[in-house]
Every structure is written in C-alpha cells, then in structure tokens.
C-alpha positions as CSV (number, residue, x, y, z in Angstrom):
1,X,0.0,0.0,0.0
2,X,1.4,3.3,-1.0
3,X,-0.1,6.4,0.6
4,X,0.2,9.8,-1.0
5,X,1.9,12.4,1.1
6,X,0.5,15.1,-1.1
7,X,-0.2,18.7,-0.7
8,X,-3.7,19.5,-1.9
9,X,-4.6,23.1,-3.0
10,X,-7.9,24.8,-2.8
11,X,-7.9,27.5,-5.4
12,X,-10.4,30.3,-5.7
13,X,-12.5,30.7,-8.8
14,X,-11.0,33.4,-11.0
15,X,-14.0,35.8,-11.0
16,X,-17.3,36.0,-9.3
17,X,-18.9,33.1,-7.4
18,X,-22.6,32.6,-7.3
19,X,-24.3,34.4,-4.4
20,X,-26.0,31.1,-3.6
21,X,-22.7,29.7,-2.4
22,X,-21.8,30.1,1.2
23,X,-18.5,31.8,0.9
24,X,-18.2,32.3,4.7
25,X,-18.7,28.6,5.6
26,X,-16.1,27.8,8.4
27,X,-13.4,25.2,7.6
28,X,-14.0,21.6,8.6
29,X,-12.3,19.9,11.5
30,X,-9.3,18.0,10.2
31,X,-6.6,15.5,11.2
32,X,-4.2,17.6,9.3
33,X,-4.4,21.4,8.8
34,X,-5.4,24.2,6.5
35,X,-2.8,26.8,5.9
36,X,-4.0,30.3,4.9
37,X,-0.7,32.1,5.4
38,X,1.2,33.8,2.7
39,X,4.3,31.6,3.1
40,X,2.4,28.3,2.6
41,X,0.4,29.6,-0.3
42,X,3.4,31.1,-2.1
43,X,5.3,27.7,-1.6
44,X,2.8,25.8,-3.8
45,X,2.0,28.5,-6.3
46,X,4.7,27.3,-8.7
47,X,5.5,24.0,-10.2
48,X,8.5,22.4,-11.9
49,X,7.8,24.2,-15.2
50,X,8.3,27.6,-13.7
51,X,6.1,28.9,-16.5
52,X,2.7,29.4,-14.8
53,X,2.2,30.8,-11.3
54,X,-1.2,30.4,-9.5
55,X,-1.3,31.2,-5.8
56,X,-4.1,29.3,-4.1
57,X,-6.5,30.7,-1.4
58,X,-5.5,28.0,1.1
59,X,-3.3,24.9,1.3
60,X,-4.4,21.6,2.8
61,X,-1.7,19.4,4.6
62,X,-3.9,16.4,4.8
63,X,-3.6,14.0,7.8
64,X,-5.9,11.4,6.3
65,X,-8.2,10.5,3.3
66,X,-11.1,11.9,5.3
67,X,-9.3,15.3,5.4
68,X,-9.3,15.3,1.6
69,X,-13.0,14.4,1.4
70,X,-14.0,17.1,3.9
71,X,-11.9,19.7,2.3
72,X,-13.3,19.0,-1.2
73,X,-16.8,19.2,0.1
74,X,-15.9,22.5,1.8
75,X,-14.5,23.9,-1.4
76,X,-17.5,22.9,-3.4
77,X,-19.9,24.4,-0.9
78,X,-17.9,27.7,-1.1
79,X,-17.9,27.7,-4.9
80,X,-14.1,27.0,-5.0
81,X,-12.0,24.5,-6.9
82,X,-9.5,21.9,-5.6
83,X,-6.2,20.8,-7.3
84,X,-4.1,18.0,-5.8
85,X,-0.4,18.3,-5.8
86,X,2.3,15.6,-5.3
87,X,5.8,16.8,-5.9
88,X,4.6,19.5,-8.3
89,X,6.4,18.2,-11.3
90,X,3.8,19.4,-13.8
91,X,5.2,22.0,-16.2
92,X,2.2,24.1,-17.1
93,X,0.5,25.0,-13.8
94,X,-1.9,22.0,-14.1
95,X,-1.5,20.9,-10.4
96,X,-2.4,24.3,-9.1
97,X,-6.0,25.5,-7.9
98,X,8.3,-3.8,0.1
99,X,11.6,-5.0,0.5
100,X,12.7,-7.3,-2.3
101,X,9.8,-6.2,-4.6
102,X,9.4,-3.5,-7.1
103,X,6.6,-2.2,-9.4
104,X,7.1,-3.4,-12.9
105,X,7.3,0.2,-14.2
106,X,8.9,3.1,-12.4
107,X,9.3,6.6,-13.9
108,X,12.9,7.5,-14.8
109,X,13.0,10.2,-12.2
110,X,12.0,9.0,-8.6
111,X,11.3,12.5,-7.2
112,X,7.7,12.2,-8.3
113,X,4.7,11.3,-6.2
114,X,3.1,7.9,-6.9
115,X,-0.4,9.3,-7.2
116,X,0.6,12.2,-9.4
117,X,2.2,9.8,-11.7
118,X,-0.8,7.5,-11.8
119,X,-3.0,10.6,-12.7
120,X,-1.0,11.0,-16.0
121,X,0.1,7.4,-16.7
122,X,3.8,7.1,-15.8
123,X,6.3,6.2,-18.5
124,X,9.6,4.4,-17.7
125,X,12.3,2.3,-19.3
126,X,10.2,-0.9,-19.0
127,X,7.0,0.7,-20.5
128,X,7.7,-1.0,-23.8
129,X,6.9,-4.4,-22.2
130,X,4.7,-3.6,-19.1
131,X,2.8,-0.5,-20.1
132,X,2.7,2.6,-17.9
133,X,2.5,2.8,-14.1
134,X,-1.3,3.4,-14.2
135,X,-1.6,0.1,-16.1
136,X,-0.1,-1.7,-13.1
137,X,-2.2,-0.3,-10.3
138,X,-4.4,-2.9,-8.6
139,X,-6.8,-0.7,-6.6
140,X,-7.1,2.9,-5.4
141,X,-8.8,4.8,-2.6
142,X,-10.1,8.0,-4.1
143,X,-12.1,11.0,-3.2
144,X,-14.5,12.2,-5.9
145,X,-15.3,15.8,-6.7
146,X,-18.5,15.4,-4.7
147,X,-16.5,14.5,-1.6
148,X,-17.2,10.8,-1.6
149,X,-14.5,8.3,-0.6
150,X,-14.6,5.2,-2.8
151,X,-12.3,2.2,-3.2
152,X,-12.1,1.3,-6.8
153,X,-10.5,-1.5,-9.0
154,X,-11.2,-3.5,-12.1
155,X,-13.9,-5.4,-10.1
156,X,-15.3,-2.6,-7.9
157,X,-16.5,0.7,-9.5
158,X,-14.6,-0.2,-12.7
159,X,-15.9,2.9,-14.6
160,X,-14.4,5.2,-11.9
161,X,-11.2,3.0,-11.9
162,X,-10.8,3.5,-15.6
163,X,-11.4,7.3,-15.5
164,X,-9.0,8.0,-12.6
165,X,-6.0,6.1,-14.2
166,X,-4.3,8.7,-16.5
167,X,-7.4,10.8,-16.0
168,X,-5.6,14.1,-15.2
169,X,-7.3,14.4,-11.8
170,X,-10.6,15.3,-13.4
171,X,-13.0,13.0,-11.5
172,X,-11.2,12.1,-8.2
173,X,-8.2,12.6,-6.1
174,X,-6.1,9.5,-5.4
175,X,-5.2,9.2,-1.7
176,X,-4.0,5.5,-1.6
177,X,-2.9,3.2,-4.4
178,X,-2.1,-0.6,-4.3
179,X,0.5,-1.4,-7.1
180,X,1.3,-4.7,-8.6
181,X,4.8,-5.9,-7.6
182,X,7.4,-8.2,-9.1
183,X,10.6,-9.6,-7.6
184,X,13.3,-6.9,-7.7
185,X,16.6,-7.8,-9.2
186,X,19.9,-7.2,-7.3
187,X,21.9,-5.7,-10.1
188,X,21.7,-4.2,-13.5
189,X,24.0,-4.7,-16.5
190,X,23.7,-1.3,-18.3
191,X,25.2,-0.3,-21.6
192,X,25.0,3.0,-23.5
193,X,25.1,2.3,-27.3
194,X,26.2,5.0,-29.7
195,X,25.0,5.3,-33.3
196,X,26.1,7.3,-36.4
197,X,22.6,8.4,-37.4
198,X,18.9,8.3,-36.7
199,X,18.0,5.4,-39.1
200,X,20.6,3.0,-37.5
201,X,19.5,3.9,-34.0
202,X,15.8,3.3,-34.9
203,X,16.6,0.0,-36.5
204,X,18.4,-1.3,-33.4
205,X,15.6,0.0,-31.1
206,X,13.0,-2.0,-33.0
207,X,15.2,-5.1,-32.9
208,X,15.8,-4.8,-29.2
209,X,12.1,-4.6,-28.2
210,X,11.1,-7.3,-30.6
211,X,13.5,-9.9,-29.3
212,X,13.3,-8.7,-25.7
213,X,16.9,-9.3,-24.8
214,X,17.0,-6.3,-22.5
215,X,14.6,-5.2,-19.8
216,X,14.8,-1.5,-20.4
217,X,15.3,0.3,-23.8
218,X,15.5,4.0,-24.0
219,X,16.7,6.1,-26.9
220,X,18.1,9.6,-26.5
221,X,19.4,12.3,-28.8
222,X,21.5,14.8,-26.8
223,X,23.6,17.7,-28.0
224,X,27.1,16.8,-28.8
225,X,29.8,18.7,-26.8
226,X,31.5,19.6,-30.1
227,X,28.3,20.6,-31.8
228,X,25.5,18.8,-33.6
229,X,23.7,15.8,-32.1
230,X,24.5,12.3,-30.7
231,X,22.4,9.2,-31.1
232,X,22.3,6.9,-28.2
233,X,20.3,3.9,-26.8
234,X,20.5,3.2,-23.1
235,X,19.8,-0.5,-22.5
236,X,19.6,-2.4,-19.2
237,X,19.5,-6.1,-18.2
238,X,18.2,-6.9,-14.7
239,X,19.7,-9.9,-12.9
240,X,20.4,-11.6,-9.6
241,X,23.3,-13.9,-9.4
242,X,25.6,-14.6,-12.4
243,X,25.9,-11.6,-14.8
244,X,24.6,-11.9,-18.3
245,X,26.9,-12.5,-21.2
246,X,27.7,-9.3,-23.1
247,X,28.4,-11.1,-26.3
248,X,25.0,-12.6,-26.3
249,X,23.3,-9.3,-25.2
250,X,25.0,-7.3,-27.9
251,X,25.1,-9.7,-30.7
252,X,23.9,-8.4,-34.1
253,X,23.6,-4.8,-33.2
254,X,24.7,-2.0,-35.5
255,X,26.1,0.4,-32.9
256,X,29.7,1.7,-32.8
257,X,31.2,-1.0,-30.7
258,X,34.2,1.1,-29.7
259,X,31.8,3.6,-28.3
260,X,30.0,1.3,-25.9
261,X,30.0,2.3,-22.2
262,X,29.0,-0.8,-20.1
263,X,28.6,-0.9,-16.3
264,X,27.2,-3.1,-13.6
265,X,25.4,-1.3,-10.9
266,X,23.0,-2.1,-8.0
267,X,19.3,-2.0,-9.0
268,X,18.6,0.9,-6.6
269,X,21.4,2.9,-8.1
270,X,19.9,2.3,-11.5
271,X,16.5,3.5,-10.5
272,X,18.1,6.6,-9.1
273,X,20.3,7.2,-12.0
274,X,19.1,10.8,-12.6
275,X,20.2,11.9,-9.2
276,X,23.6,13.1,-10.3
277,X,22.0,15.2,-13.1
278,X,19.6,16.7,-10.6
279,X,22.5,17.6,-8.3
280,X,24.4,19.2,-11.1
281,X,21.4,21.3,-12.3
282,X,20.7,22.4,-8.7
283,X,24.3,23.4,-8.3
284,X,24.4,25.5,-11.4
285,X,20.9,27.0,-10.8
286,X,19.4,25.5,-14.0
287,X,17.0,23.3,-11.9
288,X,15.2,26.5,-11.0
289,X,14.8,27.8,-14.6
290,X,11.7,27.3,-16.6
291,X,11.2,23.7,-18.1
292,X,9.3,24.1,-21.3
293,X,9.1,20.3,-22.0
294,X,6.9,18.5,-24.5
295,X,6.1,14.8,-24.5
296,X,4.4,12.9,-27.4
297,X,4.0,9.6,-29.0
298,X,4.6,9.0,-32.7
299,X,3.8,5.8,-34.7
300,X,6.6,3.6,-36.1
301,X,5.5,4.2,-39.7
302,X,6.1,8.0,-39.3
303,X,8.8,8.2,-36.7
304,X,11.8,8.5,-39.0
305,X,10.3,11.2,-41.1
306,X,8.8,13.2,-38.2
307,X,12.0,13.1,-36.1
308,X,14.3,13.8,-39.0
309,X,12.2,16.9,-39.8
310,X,12.2,18.1,-36.2
311,X,16.0,17.6,-35.9
312,X,16.4,19.8,-39.0
313,X,14.4,22.6,-37.2
314,X,16.2,22.9,-33.9
315,X,19.3,24.5,-32.7
316,X,20.3,21.9,-30.1
317,X,22.4,24.4,-28.0
318,X,19.5,26.9,-27.7
319,X,16.5,24.7,-27.9
320,X,17.6,21.8,-25.7
321,X,20.7,23.1,-23.7
322,X,23.8,21.2,-22.9
323,X,21.9,19.1,-20.3
324,X,18.8,18.6,-22.4
325,X,18.0,15.9,-24.9
326,X,15.3,14.5,-27.2
327,X,13.9,11.2,-25.9
328,X,13.1,8.6,-28.5
329,X,12.1,5.3,-27.0
330,X,10.1,2.4,-28.4
331,X,6.8,1.2,-26.9
332,X,4.4,-1.6,-27.9
333,X,1.0,0.2,-27.8
334,X,-0.7,-3.1,-26.7
335,X,1.1,-2.9,-23.4
336,X,-0.8,0.3,-22.6
337,X,-4.3,-0.5,-21.2
338,X,-5.2,2.7,-19.4
339,X,-8.2,3.9,-21.5
340,X,-7.5,7.6,-21.2
341,X,-3.8,7.4,-22.3
342,X,-3.9,8.0,-26.0
343,X,-1.3,6.4,-28.3
344,X,-1.0,6.1,-32.1
345,X,-3.0,3.3,-33.8
346,X,0.1,1.2,-34.6
347,X,1.6,-1.8,-33.0
348,X,4.8,0.1,-32.2
349,X,5.2,3.7,-31.3
350,X,7.9,5.9,-29.9
351,X,7.9,8.3,-27.0
352,X,9.2,11.4,-28.6
353,X,10.0,14.1,-26.0
354,X,11.9,17.4,-26.0
355,X,13.5,17.6,-22.5
356,X,14.6,21.2,-22.7
357,X,17.0,22.5,-20.0
358,X,17.5,26.3,-20.8
359,X,20.7,27.9,-19.7
360,X,18.8,31.1,-18.9
361,X,15.9,32.0,-16.8
362,X,14.8,34.5,-19.4
363,X,11.1,34.6,-19.8
364,X,11.2,35.6,-23.4
365,X,13.2,32.5,-24.2
366,X,10.8,30.3,-22.3
367,X,7.9,31.8,-24.2
368,X,9.7,31.1,-27.5
369,X,10.1,27.5,-26.5
370,X,6.5,27.1,-25.4
371,X,5.4,28.4,-28.8
372,X,7.8,25.9,-30.4
373,X,6.2,23.1,-28.3
374,X,2.8,24.0,-29.8
375,X,4.2,23.8,-33.4
376,X,5.8,20.5,-32.6
377,X,2.6,19.1,-31.3
378,X,0.7,20.3,-34.3
379,X,3.1,18.5,-36.6
380,X,3.2,15.4,-34.5
381,X,-0.7,15.3,-34.5
382,X,-0.9,15.8,-38.2
383,X,1.2,12.7,-38.6
384,X,-1.0,10.5,-36.4
385,X,0.8,11.2,-33.2
386,X,-0.6,11.8,-29.8
387,X,0.2,13.9,-26.7
388,X,1.4,12.7,-23.3
389,X,-0.4,15.4,-21.4
390,X,2.4,16.7,-19.1
391,X,3.6,19.1,-21.7
392,X,4.2,22.9,-21.5
393,X,1.8,24.7,-23.7
394,X,-1.9,25.6,-23.3
395,X,-4.6,23.3,-24.6
396,X,-8.2,24.5,-25.4
397,X,-11.2,22.4,-24.7
398,X,-11.4,21.6,-28.4
399,X,-7.7,20.5,-28.3
400,X,-8.6,18.1,-25.5
401,X,-11.7,16.8,-27.3
402,X,-9.5,15.9,-30.3
403,X,-6.8,14.5,-28.0
404,X,-9.1,12.1,-26.3
405,X,-11.0,11.3,-29.3
406,X,-13.7,8.5,-28.7
407,X,-12.8,8.4,-25.0
408,X,-13.8,12.1,-24.5
409,X,-17.5,11.4,-24.1
410,X,-16.7,8.8,-21.5
411,X,-14.5,11.2,-19.5
412,X,-17.1,14.0,-19.7
413,X,-19.8,11.6,-18.4
414,X,-17.5,10.6,-15.6
415,X,-16.9,14.3,-14.8
416,X,-20.7,14.9,-14.6
417,X,-21.2,11.9,-12.4
418,X,-18.3,12.2,-9.9
419,X,-17.5,15.9,-10.1
420,X,-20.7,17.6,-11.2
421,X,-19.6,21.0,-9.8
422,X,-16.2,20.9,-11.5
423,X,-14.3,21.3,-8.3
424,X,-11.3,19.2,-9.3
425,X,-8.1,20.1,-11.0
426,X,-9.2,23.1,-13.2
427,X,-5.8,23.8,-14.6
428,X,-6.2,21.5,-17.6
429,X,-9.3,23.4,-18.8
430,X,-10.7,20.4,-20.6
431,X,-14.4,21.0,-20.4
432,X,-16.4,23.9,-21.8
433,X,-19.6,23.1,-19.9
434,X,-18.4,24.4,-16.5
435,X,-21.3,25.1,-14.0
436,X,-22.4,28.8,-14.1
437,X,-21.2,29.6,-10.6
438,X,-17.6,28.8,-11.7
439,X,-16.1,31.0,-14.3
440,X,-13.3,29.3,-16.1
441,X,-9.9,30.0,-14.6
442,X,-7.1,30.6,-16.9
443,X,-3.7,30.5,-15.2
444,X,-1.6,33.6,-16.0
445,X,2.0,33.2,-16.8
446,X,4.6,34.8,-14.7
C-alpha cells in the first residue's frame, strides 16, 4: 500500500462566485491542517515548469483521506476548486488550484509522487513491455469531486477506476494506491550504445524490443559537446546472481562497438540514475529555470520522417541546452491499457520528447520554446501522433476533445457523475460546460 503524502490546494475561482454559495462557511475539523498564510500559499503557487504561477487561497496538509474528502466538500460548498499536488512536477501549472519487490514500471525520475504519476500514466524504461504505471495499479482509494471516498478497482467501481487512471485528476483525487509488484533484481548490466545516425538507431531499437533481450530500452538524442547531435540507446538487463553474457546481449547490433559504455550497478542505483543530473542542475541553478518540455507519441510508420524533420528545425544548444535531450524510446501500444492514455493506432510507437533545459531563466526564451512546443505538437498530431499530457503549452477544450477522441464522451460523463460542480483540477481546462457559478480560470504566466 502506497499512501500519497501530497499537498492539496484549494484555489479560488478566477472571477465572481454565485451568491447562492456560502463563501463564509467555516473550515471543517481535520486530522491535518489548512494553511492560509502567505508563506504556505506562495510555496505551492509554482511547479517544476516555472512557467505558470497560480497562488491558491488556502493549502491543505492532509492527515488522512477523510481530510481530503472534507476539504473537497468544503471547497465545493464555497464555490471554489481543488487541485491535488504531489511533488509539483507538472510543467504548465496544471497541479495548481516492500523489500525485495518493485513495481514493474517506475518513472525515470524518482522524485515524483506515486499518485501524481498515476494521474497522468507514468512512463519508464520498462514501459515497452509492461505499459505505464497506471496500467499496473491494482486498486485505489479516491475522493471524488462530490467528496465521496470510494475504493475502486477493475472489479469494484470499474468505470471510476478507468477514468482515474491517466485521467488528469478530473474526477477524483487518489489518496491511496495498491500497485502490482514483481521480484526486484539485485543488479543491472547497463550499456549505453552509440549510433552514427537516426536510421541506424531506430533499426536497433526495433530489434531490441522485438527480441526482448533487455529489460529497459530508451533512446536519446542529446547535443554533442563539439556541436551537432549524438544518437544513443540506453539498455539495461536486470539480474540476480551470475551476470549476463555481453556477447549474447549485444550480438547483431549496429552500434559503434568502440563507443559502448558498459557498467554493472545495484538495481537501486539504476532506479536513481538521474540523481547526479539533478544535483548538477541544482548546483548551477538551472534546476530552477523554466522547463518548457513536451512529450508525445509517434507511430513507427512515421517516426523516421517526423523526427528527421524536427531535428532539422532545432538549434540543439539553444532549444535543448547542454543538459537537455530528445527522448526517442520504443513502446508496444498493446502494453498500454489505461483507456485515457492516447497512443497512435500502430503496433509500435515511440515516445518522442523534448527535454529542454534552458541555460537562462529569461522569460522571453521560455515563451519562445512554449510556442515551439505547440508547433511540434501540431506537426506530430498531423502525422497521427498523440500527446502525453504533461507538456508545457496551453490546450483549449477543443484540443482536448481531439486529443481524447472516442474516449472524450466517457470522460465527460464521468466528470458529470463524480465531479458535477467541476471542483477538481481546473488547470487542464478540458471542459467547456463548467457550471455557471464557476467562471473558467485561466492561469496567468509569470
């Protein structure tokens, strides 16, 4: 059982609230506490993106699931909205107002909250085989927008279970989650493979997931220190006991054998492999700069042309930064079963992400990259690709309708059933039919 240690934010509606609402209703008695002070409110007004700032009216530090339920009901009765936060690793203000075992899929960066990850899906190095994190959740305790506490799973309240997983926090707040577990390996044989070009890299990525010789397969296109781009595939074989045979693991590959960088490390160190990068970015200040990232999926039939076109459009030094990269990792779409996570209609797709790490905190540069994100998304979408909705650019209700496609009506009906007053997670701005007493809040940059 994994319990969310989350901050939950109650955000005021942007404009007038219906006079029928009791704006002076006193706060409920809680196991935790509500913080109205400026320090607490300012601390949660920003997220990892550093692009949108939305100070809430009050901050809940929950002591129990009952606290979340009571505070959601209180917010609704006051005509306010409620946005859950985990570690605030959203990038466009959308989270504003057992030993010896491991989950089959973990996000590459461990500094995320479990429940925040389940709300968007959760992609990791083993997603090509096991799907996303939300595909591997067994059951959840959630609090709906109406303030009801419900335990849901594939057998109990399956419609709610389906709409919470990768549901962007639109119908319920996850307060507890039970995840499927598998035996954890002791060690990892990790090799970074280098390629001369995109086509050769893609050919080997397809081979590696089709024959399943490695447990994790992740492609990356970082900026080269001497200029231009590098093409790399980071592969990992998990094991306990005798190490695998490198000759068998690497047989038949088309990488530059002289450029291979193999290592054997403890499994825990592998999971925490981005800690060194985080430390470096914190030390030089770039961790606190804007993070205008975009994450998409593109089908195998179009990936070479789309990526080649995008590579021709970017200036790696200015558009990615020395610590940034383009992620290009293969995924079998059949492995993803969360109904709200949209992928291309092909057997194999690729996560295609721009992890931008600007060298400057300049707002004008950040705005330029946000505009570039929108243009990338339009081109990806026109080629049958889809969005992983943690990306840094605004989306309109019509954008979301197109994004969810045939699943949109199901999500909208779940919203009407479980959050009829549109209390929860307004930052995504998915629905146009917001109740009359809640004007639509549009987060302001800055």
